[in-house]
C-alpha positions, 0 to 999 in steps of 0.5 A: 597618359602613361597610366591609361597605357600601362592599364591597357597593356595589362588588360591586353594581357588577359584578353590576349592569353586568359580570355576566360578570366579577362572580364573579371581580371580586367575590373581588378586591373582598373581599380589598381590603376585607379589607385596608382593614380590617387597615390601619385596625386596625394591620396593617403594610401600606401603602395604596399596596400594597393598592390597587395589588394590587386593580387589578393583580388585576382587570386580567386579569379585565377583559381576559378579559371586556371587552377581549378576550373569548373563548369560553374564559378565558385561561391562568393564565400569561397572567393572571399576565403581564397582572397583572405588566404592569398598571402599565406598561400602565395600562389604568385611566388615572390612576385607581389613583393617584387611589385610592391618593391618597384611601385615604392621606389618608382612611384614615390619619387613621381608623387613628390616630384608633382607635388614640388611642381605645384608648389612652384606653380602656386610661387609663380602665380603669386609672383605674377600678380604683384601689385606695384605702386604707380612710381614703380609701375612708370619705372618699370614701363621704361625700362622696356625701352632700354635696349639692354633690357630688351636683350640688345646686350652690345648696347650700353645699358641705362647707367644705374637706372635698371639697377636702382629700379630693380632695388627699389620696386623688386626688392621683395621679389629678390629675396626669393631668388636664393630660394628659388634657385634651390628649389630648381636644383632640387627639381633637377636632382629629383627628376634624376630619379624618375628614369632609368630601370626604377623610373616610373615609365619603366615600371608601369609599362612593364606591370603587365610582364609581372602579371604575367609571371605571376600567372605562369607561376601559379598555373605551374604550381596549380596542383600543389595549390589546390592540395593547400586550398582544399583542407583549408575550405572544403570542410568549411564551405561544404561545397566549392561551386554554386 
């Protein structure tokens, strides 16, 4: 839900402020947030890789519609050259680097948290399906009728019966307790890294603000960017548009 909301915010930015390029840009926005989801659920991809890919693919669209608009689209070859050159030309200034830092700090703890939760689910499922002997099953059933075991703490416990039953029937499970407490404590500590200015919610829901700042910077630096682009690719391609 969070990824979908952040994607909607970013797409809305283009639809409201950059309508001519909204259709093309939205495709790259969708690809970016698909990569975010894949990363969170364990795909072998780096945040730097998919953030750079987003701004690489966005640059030809911005150049065609904002920096150097024309009656026709630039050729596919020219668009590819612009995509490859984006990191050298730096049309968006330091915004991509800032986005890489924010995504790395927020998504990695979230990814680790999700992986830890899945591990906990496996442990719970395993312990929930333990098989007991007939003797233990009868003993555990009798414990259900102990007032103290039912939460009536003012009642006296059934002498040593409950303790002996647990020791005899749940000894293997009891060994997990110390590790489980450590696991829960680690989850609590990790969850602290998920909030605040570097938390995943804040970073994803404000990604559209970074994109907006990047587009403004490209527009302001449009003349300089055009001067950088022309010597690089005009002789190579002969013509920029088809």
